All heavy atoms as an XYZ file, in Angstrom:
937
protein
N       9.818     -7.404     15.177
C       8.980     -8.068     14.149
C       7.675     -7.210     14.098
O       7.175     -6.780     15.110
C       8.446     -9.393     14.575
C       9.659    -10.425     14.565
C       9.974    -10.820     12.996
O       9.069    -10.471     12.081
N      11.189    -11.404     12.829
N       7.294     -7.035     12.883
C       6.045     -6.357     12.622
C       5.072     -7.265     11.900
O       5.481     -7.883     10.891
C       6.205     -5.010     11.813
C       4.908     -4.269     11.509
C       7.176     -4.085     12.474
N       3.791     -7.277     12.285
C       2.823     -8.141     11.549
C       1.930     -7.083     10.838
O       1.460     -6.163     11.578
C       2.038     -8.990     12.527
C       2.840    -10.155     13.044
C       3.766     -9.727     14.165
O       3.281     -9.025     15.070
N       4.897    -10.221     14.319
N       1.621     -7.324      9.721
C       0.788     -6.375      8.855
C      -0.462     -7.220      8.282
O      -0.372     -8.248      7.739
C       1.537     -5.936      7.593
C       2.753     -5.119      8.040
C       3.556     -4.714      6.881
C       2.496     -3.923      8.836
N      -1.658     -6.617      8.396
C      -2.894     -7.182      7.917
C      -3.647     -6.254      7.112
O      -4.086     -5.119      7.638
C      -3.796     -7.666      9.084
C      -5.041     -8.333      8.635
C      -2.994     -8.779     10.041
N      -3.818     -6.501      5.912
C      -4.571     -5.755      4.913
C      -6.001     -5.978      4.888
O      -6.369     -7.200      5.212
C      -4.002     -5.820      3.485
C      -2.540     -5.497      3.322
C      -1.677     -6.702      3.269
O      -2.166     -7.816      3.932
O      -0.631     -6.808      2.768
N      -6.802     -5.054      4.577
C      -8.278     -5.250      4.446
C      -8.750     -4.196      3.473
O      -8.060     -3.202      3.288
C      -8.993     -5.169      5.825
O      -8.817     -3.957      6.334
N      -9.996     -4.458      3.006
C     -10.658     -3.517      2.105
C     -10.703     -3.801      0.590
O     -11.334     -3.070     -0.142
N     -10.115     -4.936      0.186
C     -10.256     -5.248     -1.060
C     -11.499     -5.678     -1.550
O     -12.393     -5.877     -0.724
N     -11.746     -5.907     -2.879
C     -12.988     -6.448     -3.306
C     -13.182     -6.386     -4.883
O     -12.240     -6.031     -5.437
N     -14.346     -6.579     -5.326
C     -14.688     -6.550     -6.685
C     -15.481     -5.209     -6.946
O     -16.546     -4.976     -6.238
C     -15.569     -7.671     -7.123
C     -16.135     -7.637     -8.618
C     -15.029     -7.551     -9.688
C     -17.121     -8.829     -8.683
N     -14.949     -4.454     -7.825
C     -15.556     -3.163     -7.974
C     -15.644     -2.923     -9.559
O     -14.957     -3.535    -10.361
C     -14.781     -1.875     -7.428
C     -14.848     -2.082     -5.832
C     -13.323     -1.840     -7.896
N     -16.353     -1.923     -9.965
C     -16.597     -1.664    -11.297
C     -15.555     -0.457    -11.754
O     -15.143      0.468    -10.907
C     -18.010     -1.133    -11.749
C     -18.979     -2.134    -11.468
C     -20.338     -1.851    -12.030
O     -20.694     -0.576    -12.155
N     -21.191     -2.786    -12.443
N     -15.193     -0.345    -12.932
C     -14.279      0.788    -13.369
C     -14.836      2.177    -12.936
O     -16.180      2.442    -13.056
C     -14.312      0.653    -14.868
C     -14.543     -0.758    -15.282
C     -15.423     -1.300    -14.075
N     -14.051      3.010    -12.447
C     -14.545      4.287    -11.919
C     -14.937      4.438    -10.452
O     -15.049      5.520     -9.867
N     -15.074      3.210     -9.889
C     -15.269      3.198     -8.401
C     -14.151      3.499     -7.512
O     -13.041      3.682     -8.186
C     -15.849      1.774     -8.033
C     -17.287      1.475     -8.542
O     -17.951      2.612     -9.032
O     -17.768      0.370     -8.394
N     -14.422      3.515     -6.318
C     -13.271      3.829     -5.292
C     -13.180      2.750     -4.257
O     -14.166      1.976     -4.171
C     -13.563      5.130     -4.673
O     -13.711      6.238     -5.512
N     -11.991      2.627     -3.706
C     -11.808      1.615     -2.714
C     -10.854      2.284     -1.654
O      -9.973      3.009     -2.103
C     -11.139      0.246     -3.243
C     -11.968     -0.747     -3.677
C     -11.181     -1.912     -4.082
C     -13.004     -1.336     -2.607
N     -11.146      1.809     -0.476
C     -10.053      2.197      0.694
C      -9.499      1.055      1.284
O     -10.206      0.082      1.828
C     -10.766      2.941      1.686
C      -9.837      3.553      2.815
C     -10.651      4.227      3.952
N     -11.534      5.250      3.537
C     -11.223      6.474      3.340
N      -9.879      6.913      3.828
N     -11.956      7.473      2.971
N      -8.136      0.789      0.925
C      -7.343     -0.244      1.531
C      -6.817      0.170      2.968
O      -6.321      1.221      3.019
C      -6.251     -0.726      0.620
C      -6.776     -1.192     -0.767
C      -5.516     -1.667     -1.567
C      -7.863     -2.190     -0.750
N      -6.886     -0.710      3.912
C      -6.336     -0.391      5.257
C      -5.278     -1.504      5.590
O      -5.414     -2.715      5.137
C      -7.379     -0.498      6.226
O      -8.276      0.662      6.101
N      -4.314     -1.104      6.323
C      -3.215     -1.997      6.837
C      -3.117     -1.719      8.203
O      -2.729     -0.617      8.669
C      -1.960     -1.726      6.068
S      -0.460     -2.571      6.705
N      -3.266     -2.685      9.093
C      -3.125     -2.624     10.515
C      -1.824     -3.324     10.965
O      -1.627     -4.516     10.556
C      -4.276     -3.284     11.317
N      -0.968     -2.632     11.599
C       0.276     -3.121     12.126
C       0.217     -3.447     13.607
O      -0.338     -2.854     14.336
C       1.431     -2.180     11.841
N       0.906     -4.552     13.930
C       1.104     -4.972     15.375
C       2.479     -5.466     15.532
O       3.164     -5.797     14.656
C       0.076     -6.093     15.854
O       0.178     -7.158     14.977
N       2.856     -5.540     16.823
C       4.237     -6.122     17.234
C       5.237     -5.049     17.351
O       6.264     -5.164     18.162
N       5.133     -3.825     16.717
C       6.056     -2.726     16.844
C       5.456     -1.461     16.241
O       4.669     -1.509     15.333
C       7.292     -3.076     16.078
C       8.538     -2.251     16.367
C       9.704     -2.515     15.487
N       9.522     -1.914     14.185
C      10.437     -1.830     13.245
N      11.629     -2.388     13.370
N      10.275     -1.189     11.958
N       5.864     -0.459     16.753
C       5.252      0.866     16.268
C       5.872      1.186     14.888
O       7.024      0.813     14.625
C       5.717      2.042     17.157
N       5.044      1.739     14.010
C       5.433      1.951     12.572
C       6.073      3.364     12.384
O       6.403      3.733     11.345
C       4.382      1.792     11.615
C       3.233      2.768     11.868
C       3.838      0.370     11.603
C       2.134      2.824     10.820
N       6.226      4.105     13.557
C       6.634      5.449     13.453
C       7.951      5.687     12.967
O       8.323      6.664     12.452
C       6.531      6.215     14.821
O       7.129      5.444     15.787
N       8.887      4.558     12.953
C      10.145      4.581     12.459
C      10.351      3.914     11.036
O      11.398      3.482     10.707
C      11.262      4.056     13.364
C      11.419      4.976     14.556
O      11.301      6.239     14.467
N      11.547      4.436     15.753
N       9.343      3.629     10.492
C       9.172      2.743      9.331
C       8.586      3.576      8.070
O       7.573      4.251      8.266
C       8.399      1.493      9.348
O       8.904      0.646     10.369
N       9.273      3.397      6.893
C       8.502      3.769      5.625
C       7.517      2.714      5.416
O       7.748      1.487      5.520
C       9.625      3.776      4.465
C       8.913      4.205      3.231
C      10.745      4.733      4.778
N       6.345      3.203      5.088
C       5.240      2.340      4.853
C       4.866      2.475      3.386
O       4.705      3.552      2.934
C       4.023      2.759      5.765
C       4.254      2.530      7.316
S       4.697      0.894      7.774
C       3.298     -0.109      7.236
N       4.455      1.326      2.755
C       4.140      1.398      1.398
C       3.093      0.382      0.988
O       2.857     -0.519      1.727
C       5.485      1.072      0.582
N       2.582      0.644     -0.241
C       1.633     -0.373     -0.788
C       2.360     -0.744     -2.182
O       2.868      0.100     -2.828
C       0.328      0.171     -1.079
C      -0.397      0.367     -0.039
C      -0.478      1.553      0.917
C      -1.380     -0.555      0.741
N      -1.415      1.265      2.019
C      -2.045      0.125      1.836
C      -1.715     -1.899      0.464
C      -2.840     -0.525      2.649
C      -2.734     -2.448      1.258
C      -3.225     -1.826      2.353
N       2.384     -2.103     -2.425
C       2.839     -2.715     -3.617
C       1.577     -3.589     -4.214
O       0.714     -3.812     -3.376
C       3.963     -3.622     -3.321
C       5.290     -2.988     -3.173
C       5.498     -2.187     -2.003
C       6.192     -2.772     -4.142
C       6.744     -1.560     -1.818
C       7.484     -2.075     -3.898
C       7.679     -1.504     -2.711
N       1.692     -3.870     -5.522
C       0.617     -4.785     -5.991
C       1.287     -5.721     -7.024
O       2.403     -5.454     -7.578
C      -0.371     -4.006     -6.680
C       0.080     -3.201     -7.874
C      -1.108     -2.282     -8.496
N      -0.658     -1.484     -9.678
C      -1.356     -0.541    -10.153
N      -2.547     -0.251     -9.686
N      -0.938      0.151    -11.214
N       0.659     -6.936     -7.120
C       1.130     -7.877     -8.154
C      -0.037     -8.545     -8.790
O      -1.010     -9.073     -8.228
C       1.848     -9.074     -7.247
C       2.545     -9.966     -8.182
C       3.592    -10.779     -7.290
O       3.556    -10.921     -6.056
N       4.473    -11.454     -7.995
N       0.067     -8.343    -10.074
C      -0.951     -8.919    -11.072
C      -0.480    -10.205    -11.484
O       0.681    -10.510    -11.432
C      -1.232     -7.930    -12.208
N      -1.389    -11.126    -11.929
C      -1.014    -12.443    -12.348
C       0.098    -12.429    -13.408
O      -0.094    -11.677    -14.304
C      -2.306    -12.997    -12.811
C      -3.398    -12.487    -12.059
C      -2.880    -10.976    -11.905
N       1.196    -13.106    -13.253
C       2.177    -13.323    -14.202
C       3.048    -12.110    -14.400
O       4.007    -11.916    -15.268
N       2.964    -11.219    -13.344
C       3.738     -9.982    -13.228
C       4.617     -9.885    -11.996
O       4.204    -10.448    -11.037
C       2.931     -8.722    -13.513
C       2.334     -8.512    -14.877
C       1.543     -7.109    -15.068
C       1.146     -7.075    -16.595
N       0.492     -5.899    -16.775
N       5.657     -9.010    -12.030
C       6.444     -8.759    -10.771
C       5.630     -7.956     -9.855
O       4.893     -7.130    -10.233
C       7.722     -8.211    -11.200
C       8.734     -9.199    -11.812
C      10.164     -8.728    -11.867
O      10.327     -7.421    -11.461
O      10.983     -9.381    -12.367
N       5.961     -7.848     -8.570
C       5.349     -7.093     -7.596
C       5.962     -5.741     -7.874
O       7.124     -5.472     -8.070
C       5.804     -7.447     -6.197
C       4.956     -6.850     -5.161
C       5.279     -7.402     -3.741
N       4.701     -8.906     -3.830
C       4.601     -9.610     -2.718
N       4.894     -9.057     -1.499
N       4.157    -10.861     -2.831
N       4.960     -4.653     -7.964
C       5.315     -3.302     -8.208
C       4.951     -2.318     -7.267
O       4.053     -2.429     -6.545
C       4.812     -2.898     -9.695
C       3.306     -2.740     -9.672
C       2.798     -2.252    -11.044
O       3.533     -1.829    -11.819
O       1.518     -2.105    -11.071
N       5.792     -1.294     -7.144
C       5.530     -0.242     -6.302
C       4.292      0.585     -6.583
O       4.001      0.768     -7.744
C       6.814      0.742     -6.107
C       6.468      1.998     -5.445
C       6.519      2.060     -4.077
C       6.235      3.170     -6.225
C       6.361      3.297     -3.360
C       6.058      4.395     -5.529
C       6.140      4.382     -4.118
N       3.429      0.789     -5.516
C       2.207      1.680     -5.818
C       2.315      3.061     -5.138
O       2.286      4.189     -5.748
C       1.041      0.961     -5.383
C      -0.239      2.001     -5.532
C       0.704     -0.353     -6.113
N       2.556      3.090     -3.802
C       2.728      4.330     -3.034
C       3.389      4.081     -1.843
O       3.530      2.948     -1.284
C       1.243      4.868     -2.760
N       4.017      5.230     -1.225
C       4.778      5.059      0.006
C       4.768      6.338      0.753
O       4.399      7.390      0.135
C       6.273      4.730     -0.278
N       4.825      6.103      1.972
C       4.714      7.411      2.985
C       6.009      7.265      3.940
O       6.247      6.302      4.476
C       3.411      7.208      3.731
C       3.100      8.385      4.568
O       3.901      8.887      5.367
N       1.910      9.004      4.299
N       6.703      8.415      4.029
C       7.907      8.446      4.776
C       7.570      8.174      6.255
O       6.457      8.369      6.644
C       8.629      9.762      4.614
O       7.772     10.801      5.031
N       8.504      7.868      7.091
C       8.383      7.461      8.476
C       7.786      8.765      9.186
O       6.872      8.416     10.060
C       9.608      7.062      9.064
N       8.188      9.962      8.737
C       7.573     11.086      9.506
C       6.167     11.363      8.996
O       5.450     12.167      9.640
C       8.521     12.268      9.245
O       8.497     12.612      7.853
N       5.862     10.801      7.832
C       4.554     11.087      7.264
C       4.568     12.395      6.367
O       3.668     12.764      5.731
N       5.699     12.992      6.295
C       5.741     14.293      5.709
C       5.917     14.334      4.095
O       5.765     15.227      3.331
N       6.456     12.930      3.537
C       6.568     12.880      2.192
C       5.782     11.714      1.639
O       5.623     10.738      2.365
C       8.013     12.663      2.013
O       8.825     13.854      2.270
N       5.254     11.833      0.497
C       4.503     10.663     -0.073
C       5.128     10.455     -1.518
O       5.574     11.325     -2.118
C       3.033     10.968     -0.233
O       2.782     12.123     -0.996
C       2.446     10.995      1.206
N       5.042      9.207     -2.014
C       5.528      8.910     -3.248
C       4.485      7.992     -3.961
O       3.824      7.158     -3.345
C       6.794      7.987     -3.073
C       7.786      8.610     -2.216
C       7.787      8.470     -0.840
C       8.867      9.377     -2.622
C       8.595      9.097      0.118
C       9.742     10.128     -1.841
C       9.630      9.874     -0.462
O      10.454     10.476      0.453
N       4.353      8.236     -5.335
C       3.348      7.326     -6.121
C       4.090      6.995     -7.331
O       4.862      7.593     -8.016
C       2.197      8.307     -6.341
C       1.393      8.684     -5.135
C       1.719      9.948     -4.595
C       0.446      7.844     -4.581
C       0.983     10.388     -3.433
C      -0.144      8.387     -3.274
C       0.050      9.457     -2.857
O      -0.571      9.929     -1.725
N       3.657      5.852     -7.915
C       3.995      5.382     -9.208
C       3.193      6.285    -10.148
O       1.961      6.725     -9.745
C       3.740      3.925     -9.362
O       4.376      3.514    -10.641
C       2.259      3.553     -9.543
N       3.571      6.401    -11.401
C       3.066      7.369    -12.231
C       1.467      6.968    -12.606
O       0.693      7.842    -12.890
C       3.854      7.589    -13.567
C       5.083      8.317    -13.383
O       5.163      8.981    -12.409
O       5.885      8.228    -14.312
N       1.290      5.616    -12.726
C      -0.018      5.310    -13.084
C      -1.186      5.376    -12.223
O      -2.283      5.345    -12.568
C       0.042      3.650    -13.521
O       0.354      2.983    -12.366
N      -0.771      5.770    -10.925
C      -1.868      5.987     -9.875
C      -1.781      7.540     -9.381
O      -2.632      7.792     -8.551
C      -1.743      5.086     -8.731
C      -1.735      3.542     -9.124
C      -0.434      5.406     -7.848
N      -0.794      8.331     -9.864
C      -0.682      9.573     -9.402
C      -2.000     10.464     -9.798
O      -2.495     10.386    -10.870
C       0.505     10.221    -10.130
C       1.373     11.077     -9.234
C       2.565     11.542     -9.907
C       3.790     10.743     -9.543
N       5.028     11.209    -10.074
N      -2.516     10.998     -8.825
C      -3.719     11.747     -8.998
C      -4.998     11.064     -8.671
O      -6.162     11.602     -8.597
N      -4.817      9.684     -8.604
C      -6.036      8.912     -8.367
C      -5.895      8.065     -6.887
O      -6.908      7.841     -6.397
C      -6.138      7.670     -9.364
C      -6.342      8.231    -10.808
C      -6.706      7.127    -11.674
N      -5.612      6.073    -11.781
C      -5.711      4.824    -11.466
N      -6.914      4.452    -11.020
N      -4.699      3.958    -11.694
N      -4.701      8.202     -6.424
C      -4.566      7.485     -5.050
C      -3.890      8.295     -3.976
O      -3.252      9.323     -4.427
C      -3.704      6.222     -5.265
S      -4.347      4.833     -6.217
N      -4.234      8.056     -2.825
C      -3.770      8.883     -1.566
C      -3.344      7.923     -0.596
O      -4.292      7.091     -0.164
C      -4.800      9.899     -1.094
O      -5.110     10.739     -2.250
C      -4.150     10.657      0.038
N      -2.106      7.891     -0.156
C      -1.685      7.248      0.974
C      -1.604      8.045      2.235
O      -1.123      9.128      2.159
C      -0.220      6.472      0.607
C       0.133      5.489      1.796
C       0.815      7.433      0.379
C       1.288      4.656      1.470
N      -1.937      7.421      3.248
C      -1.825      8.226      4.563
C      -1.535      7.232      5.668
O      -1.737      6.019      5.508
C      -3.249      8.998      4.824
O      -4.357      8.035      4.903
N      -1.097      7.742      6.702
C      -0.830      6.960      7.957
C      -1.249      7.565      9.224
O      -1.249      8.860      9.252
C       0.743      6.610      7.944
C       1.653      7.834      8.327
C       2.945      7.598      7.965
N       3.508      6.605      8.884
C       4.690      5.842      8.668
N       5.345      6.102      7.556
N       5.138      5.056      9.526
N      -1.714      6.796     10.122
C      -1.889      7.205     11.419
C      -0.933      6.563     12.481
O      -1.297      5.361     12.855
C      -3.369      7.042     11.920
C      -3.737      7.755     13.137
O      -2.917      7.934     13.919
O      -4.979      7.924     13.354
N       0.087      7.175     12.843
C       1.093      6.424     13.729
C       0.496      6.143     15.144
O       0.893      5.206     15.737
C       2.345      7.282     13.858
C       3.223      7.278     12.664
O       3.055      6.327     11.757
N       4.099      8.101     12.526
N      -0.429      6.903     15.614
C      -1.093      6.705     16.841
C      -1.906      5.426     16.850
O      -2.057      4.891     17.959
C      -1.931      8.046     17.258
O      -3.120      7.956     16.421
N      -2.421      5.054     15.731
C      -3.309      3.867     15.489
C      -2.468      2.655     14.947
O      -2.941      1.591     14.790
C      -4.610      4.213     14.786
C      -5.455      5.090     15.440
C      -6.636      5.355     14.643
C      -7.615      6.262     15.413
N      -8.789      6.501     14.599
N      -1.270      2.989     14.465
C      -0.429      1.948     13.777
C      -1.137      1.474     12.416
O      -1.131      0.266     12.180
C      -0.144      0.826     14.755
C       1.361      0.722     15.015
O       2.128      1.678     14.930
N       1.796     -0.491     15.273
N      -1.590      2.389     11.711
C      -2.283      2.057     10.529
C      -1.952      2.819      9.356
O      -1.461      4.005      9.476
C      -3.909      2.199     10.707
O      -4.184      3.548     11.120
C      -4.493      1.411     11.771
N      -2.180      2.286      8.169
C      -1.858      2.885      6.868
C      -2.896      2.653      5.949
O      -3.479      1.607      5.949
C      -0.516      2.279      6.227
C      -0.334      3.089      4.874
C       0.646      2.538      7.121
N      -3.362      3.656      5.216
C      -4.487      3.540      4.296
C      -4.093      4.051      2.890
O      -3.328      4.904      2.709
C      -5.549      4.438      4.870
O      -5.998      4.144      6.176
C      -6.841      4.539      4.026
N      -4.669      3.319      2.030
C      -4.557      3.661      0.533
C      -6.002      3.911     -0.096
O      -6.755      2.924     -0.109
C      -3.827      2.679     -0.193
C      -3.621      2.961     -1.750
C      -2.549      4.017     -1.836
C      -3.147      1.719     -2.467
N      -6.256      5.023     -0.405
C      -7.585      5.552     -0.987
C      -7.372      5.483     -2.468
O      -6.444      6.238     -2.989
C      -8.019      6.814     -0.507
C      -9.390      7.356     -1.151
C     -10.505      6.458     -0.833
C      -9.600      8.826     -0.562
N      -8.017      4.740     -3.218
C      -7.952      4.618     -4.630
C      -9.262      4.990     -5.285
O     -10.251      4.458     -4.977
C      -7.615      3.209     -5.005
C      -6.390      2.667     -4.375
S      -5.950      1.044     -5.048
C      -7.213      0.076     -4.571
N      -9.144      6.050     -6.161
C     -10.317      6.582     -6.891
C     -10.172      6.308     -8.350
O      -9.074      5.879     -8.796
C     -10.377      8.048     -6.610
C     -10.710      8.470     -5.227
O     -11.452      7.893     -4.550
N      -9.888      9.500     -4.789
N     -11.305      6.374     -9.048
C     -11.219      6.214    -10.517
C     -10.543      5.007    -10.941
O      -9.757      4.945    -11.801
C     -10.665      7.403    -11.247
O     -11.303      8.600    -10.831
N     -11.025      3.827    -10.370
C     -10.283      2.534    -10.568
C     -10.451      1.991    -12.025
O     -11.498      2.369    -12.633
C     -10.790      1.583     -9.500
C     -10.216      1.742     -8.152
C     -10.908      0.955     -7.223
C      -8.739      1.198     -8.122
N      -9.388      1.517    -12.439
C      -9.286      0.995    -13.862
C      -9.087     -0.480    -13.867
O      -8.427     -1.014    -12.905
C      -8.237      1.683    -14.572
C      -8.319      3.131    -14.659
C      -6.977      3.759    -15.329
C      -7.027      5.303    -15.306
N      -5.705      5.805    -15.923
N      -9.386     -1.274    -14.921
C      -9.170     -2.635    -14.998
C      -7.773     -3.066    -14.762
O      -7.553     -4.024    -14.129
C      -9.720     -3.050    -16.282
C     -10.760     -2.035    -16.664
C     -10.323     -0.690    -16.061
N      -6.850     -2.224    -15.091
C      -5.412     -2.436    -15.038
C      -4.969     -2.252    -13.636
O      -3.897     -2.590    -13.350
C      -4.559     -1.609    -15.955
C      -4.911     -0.105    -15.862
C      -5.912      0.285    -16.978
O      -6.849     -0.407    -17.263
O      -5.630      1.481    -17.543
N      -5.795     -1.829    -12.636
C      -5.411     -1.718    -11.309
C      -5.686     -3.136    -10.614
O      -5.361     -3.257     -9.379
C      -6.334     -0.696    -10.555
C      -5.974      0.680    -11.025
O      -4.773      1.027    -11.098
O      -6.867      1.551    -11.129
N      -6.268     -4.081    -11.299
C      -6.495     -5.319    -10.707
C      -5.202     -6.019    -10.374
O      -4.417     -6.141    -11.168
C      -7.387     -6.137    -11.695
O      -8.527     -5.636    -12.049
C      -7.425     -7.753    -11.312
N      -5.103     -6.363     -9.058
C      -4.058     -7.068     -8.580
C      -4.284     -7.536     -7.084
O      -5.243     -7.091     -6.481
C      -2.799     -6.171     -8.558
N      -3.239     -8.146     -6.545
C      -3.208     -8.351     -5.039
C      -2.371     -7.194     -4.586
O      -1.262     -7.012     -5.061
C      -2.560     -9.678     -4.669
C      -2.541     -9.856     -3.198
C      -3.385    -10.839     -5.229
N      -2.935     -6.480     -3.501
C      -2.258     -5.373     -2.883
C      -1.700     -5.795     -1.670
O      -2.259     -6.287     -0.723
C      -3.281     -4.209     -2.855
C      -3.531     -3.500     -4.108
C      -4.250     -4.169     -5.140
C      -3.027     -2.212     -4.403
C      -4.529     -3.551     -6.299
C      -3.208     -1.530     -5.574
C      -4.032     -2.180     -6.427
O      -4.253     -1.539     -7.777
N      -0.353     -5.415     -1.431
C       0.378     -5.722     -0.173
C       0.810     -4.516      0.449
O       1.269     -3.539     -0.124
C       1.623     -6.561     -0.725
C       1.379     -7.898     -1.233
C       1.240     -8.018     -2.662
C       1.151     -9.001     -0.547
C       0.987     -9.164     -3.245
C       0.935    -10.281     -1.125
C       0.837    -10.449     -2.487
O       0.656    -11.547     -2.953
N       0.615     -4.502      1.756
C       1.150     -3.531      2.713
C       2.551     -3.976      3.019
O       2.873     -5.064      3.205
C       0.309     -3.414      3.924
S       0.886     -2.063      5.208
N       3.620     -2.933      3.194
C       4.907     -3.286      3.459
C       5.418     -2.240      4.435
O       5.155     -1.079      4.233
C       5.749     -3.245      2.227
N       6.291     -2.695      5.297
C       7.059     -1.846      6.305
C       8.467     -2.095      6.245
O       8.957     -3.118      6.115
C       6.535     -2.113      7.712
N       9.271     -1.030      6.208
C      10.765     -1.021      6.268
C      11.193     -1.123      7.683
O      10.534     -0.602      8.633
C      11.306      0.187      5.562
O      11.152      1.430      6.328
N      12.370     -1.550      7.839
C      13.067     -1.707      9.100
C      13.743     -0.415      9.540
O      14.067     -0.110     10.697
C      14.116     -2.900      9.038
N      13.987      0.498      8.534
C      14.688      1.683      8.706
C      13.933      2.871      8.084
O      13.207      2.737      7.095
C      16.055      1.663      7.955
O      16.586      3.030      7.805
N      13.994      3.989      8.870
C      13.287      5.115      8.318
C      13.923      5.773      7.013
O      13.359      6.823      6.426
C      13.277      6.179      9.446
C      14.546      5.785     10.294
C      14.589      4.278     10.154
N      15.228      5.260      6.681
C      15.853      5.822      5.527
C      15.753      5.126      4.305
O      16.557      5.274      3.496
C      17.357      6.151      6.025
C      17.464      6.848      7.326
C      17.962      6.187      8.470
C      17.104      8.226      7.486
C      17.976      6.912      9.652
C      17.099      8.926      8.603
C      17.556      8.254      9.699
O      17.708      8.837     10.918
N      14.920      4.157      4.332
C      14.943      3.206      3.053
C      14.389      3.925      1.895
O      13.509      4.847      1.979
C      13.762      2.022      3.491
O      14.360      1.278      4.568
N      14.783      3.435      0.746
C      14.342      3.859     -0.491
C      12.998      3.560     -0.674
O      12.568      2.313     -0.787
C      15.214      3.201     -1.702
C      14.651      3.688     -3.078
O      13.720      4.402     -3.158
O      15.289      3.194     -4.039
N      12.035      4.381     -0.750
C      10.653      3.992     -0.732
C      10.079      3.262     -1.927
O       9.062      2.563     -1.726
C       9.865      5.321     -0.635
C      10.888      6.271     -1.125
C      12.228      5.827     -0.817
N      10.857      3.377     -3.004
C      10.242      2.640     -4.144
C      10.739      1.250     -4.462
O      10.210      0.591     -5.303
C      10.524      3.536     -5.416
C       9.884      4.852     -5.299
C      10.325      5.794     -6.537
N       9.860      7.055     -6.424
C       8.566      7.413     -6.781
N       7.874      6.731     -7.376
N       8.154      8.850     -6.740
N      11.652      1.017     -3.611
C      12.398     -0.484     -3.839
C      11.778     -1.482     -3.028
O      11.786     -1.376     -1.707
C      13.848     -0.346     -3.646
O      14.433     -1.663     -3.626
N      11.263     -2.574     -3.496
C      10.575     -3.535     -2.658
C      11.583     -4.363     -1.891
O      11.267     -4.927     -0.891
C       9.869     -4.588     -3.544
C      10.692     -5.501     -4.384
C       9.840     -6.508     -5.326
N      10.521     -7.532     -5.877
C      10.802     -7.563     -7.093
N      10.314     -6.532     -7.860
N      11.418     -8.648     -7.682
N      12.848     -4.183     -2.269
C      13.952     -4.912     -1.384
C      14.235     -4.176     -0.214
O      15.008     -4.766      0.716
C      15.147     -5.143     -2.344
C      14.984     -5.695     -3.640
C      14.989     -5.026     -4.804
C      14.696     -7.067     -3.617
C      14.727     -5.739     -6.055
C      14.370     -7.775     -4.817
C      14.386     -7.003     -5.971
N      13.730     -3.003     -0.027
C      13.944     -2.246      1.272
C      13.022     -2.537      2.309
O      13.103     -2.141      3.456
C      13.808     -0.692      0.918
C      14.751     -0.177     -0.036
C      16.135      0.072      0.630
O      16.246      0.347      1.896
O      17.268     -0.011     -0.026
N      11.978     -3.381      2.068
C      10.860     -3.680      2.981
C      11.006     -5.106      3.511
O      11.154     -6.024      2.772
C       9.545     -3.475      2.273
C       9.238     -2.077      1.878
C       9.695     -1.618      0.627
C       8.699     -1.195      2.849
C       9.439     -0.293      0.295
C       8.497      0.127      2.412
C       8.927      0.564      1.169
O       8.749      1.837      0.810
N      11.105     -5.151      4.879
C      11.408     -6.412      5.426
C      10.131     -7.181      5.987
O      10.111     -8.217      6.337
N       9.034     -6.281      5.921
C       7.743     -6.814      6.517
C       6.685     -6.713      5.527
O       6.447     -5.640      5.022
C       7.447     -6.148      7.916
C       8.584     -6.213      8.930
C       9.406     -5.050      9.157
C       8.868     -7.360      9.611
C      10.459     -5.095      9.967
C       9.830     -7.326     10.540
C      10.554     -6.235     10.668
O      11.723     -6.275     11.522
N       5.923     -7.689      5.331
C       4.723     -7.741      4.275
C       3.525     -8.321      4.965
O       3.634     -9.271      5.832
C       5.309     -8.662      3.086
C       6.339     -7.998      2.299
C       7.736     -8.156      2.656
C       6.415     -7.119      1.288
N       8.501     -7.490      1.782
C       7.694     -6.708      0.917
C       5.265     -6.458      0.501
C       7.974     -5.936     -0.211
C       5.637     -5.745     -0.511
C       6.872     -5.391     -0.965
N       2.430     -7.844      4.485
C       1.154     -8.465      4.737
C       0.715     -9.556      3.883
O       1.602     -9.929      2.956
N      -0.261    -10.266      3.972
C      -0.767    -11.436      3.222
C      -1.359    -10.998      1.947
O      -1.460    -11.805      1.020
C      -1.563    -12.376      4.059
C      -3.164    -11.921      4.020
C      -3.374    -10.716      4.882
O      -2.535    -10.274      5.632
N      -4.574    -10.132      4.764
N      -1.753     -9.623      1.810
C      -2.307     -9.263      0.541
C      -3.780     -9.215      0.532
O      -4.508    -10.028      1.262
N      -4.358     -8.304     -0.155
C      -5.777     -8.252     -0.313
C      -5.992     -8.047     -1.879
O      -5.494     -7.275     -2.473
C      -6.366     -7.158      0.449
O      -7.829     -7.129      0.407
C      -5.893     -5.765     -0.037
N      -7.046     -8.771     -2.417
C      -7.406     -8.914     -3.844
C      -8.139     -7.602     -4.208
O      -9.226     -7.395     -3.515
C      -8.111    -10.077     -4.186
C      -8.436    -10.202     -5.728
C      -7.212    -10.323     -6.730
O      -6.406    -11.208     -6.406
N      -7.305     -9.476     -7.688
N      -7.908     -6.976     -5.134
C      -8.687     -5.775     -5.819
C      -8.907     -6.221     -7.300
O      -7.965     -6.412     -7.943
C      -7.841     -4.562     -5.832
C      -8.624     -3.471     -6.569
C      -7.655     -4.061     -4.291
N     -10.126     -6.412     -7.553
C     -10.607     -6.618     -8.896
C     -11.456     -5.697     -9.492
O     -12.445     -5.162     -8.904
C     -11.357     -7.961     -8.950
O     -10.480     -9.017     -8.521
C     -11.651     -8.393    -10.367
N     -11.058     -5.152    -10.628
C     -11.765     -3.897    -11.299
C     -12.386     -4.527    -12.585
O     -11.615     -4.798    -13.521
C     -10.954     -2.759    -11.391
C     -11.852     -1.593    -12.072
C     -10.317     -2.341    -10.210
N     -13.710     -4.734    -12.601
C     -14.233     -5.242    -13.761
C     -15.700     -4.872    -14.003
O     -16.314     -4.702    -12.955
C     -14.156     -6.738    -13.645
O     -14.851     -7.378    -14.880
N     -16.116     -4.723    -15.118
C     -17.572     -4.400    -15.509
C     -18.407     -5.729    -15.689
O     -19.550     -5.601    -15.860
C     -17.647     -3.409    -16.571
O     -17.011     -4.041    -17.805
């Protein structure tokens, strides 16, 4: 079992930056694909970014490419999502997710068996 706890969300203005953190416990994440998803009110949970188990590959949804960076520190069992140039459409609850297998499809939410409770990000002027 892996427990995930997100932090770093908040209310920011358009153009600001935020750093979301995810702390894992219960098991090392070194064999897990780690990802961030988000869910806005009335919408399905959508993929934002993922980092392969080795850390050698990263994946982003088109709407955040060039604005977000996902990184992981396996020695600290943490994953970070740095978001720059935030837009109102980035407003959502952001969830950290861990897969049970290092070979999981990084973009599919059905591949992730462990989820955090979410952290709210609101971008508004």
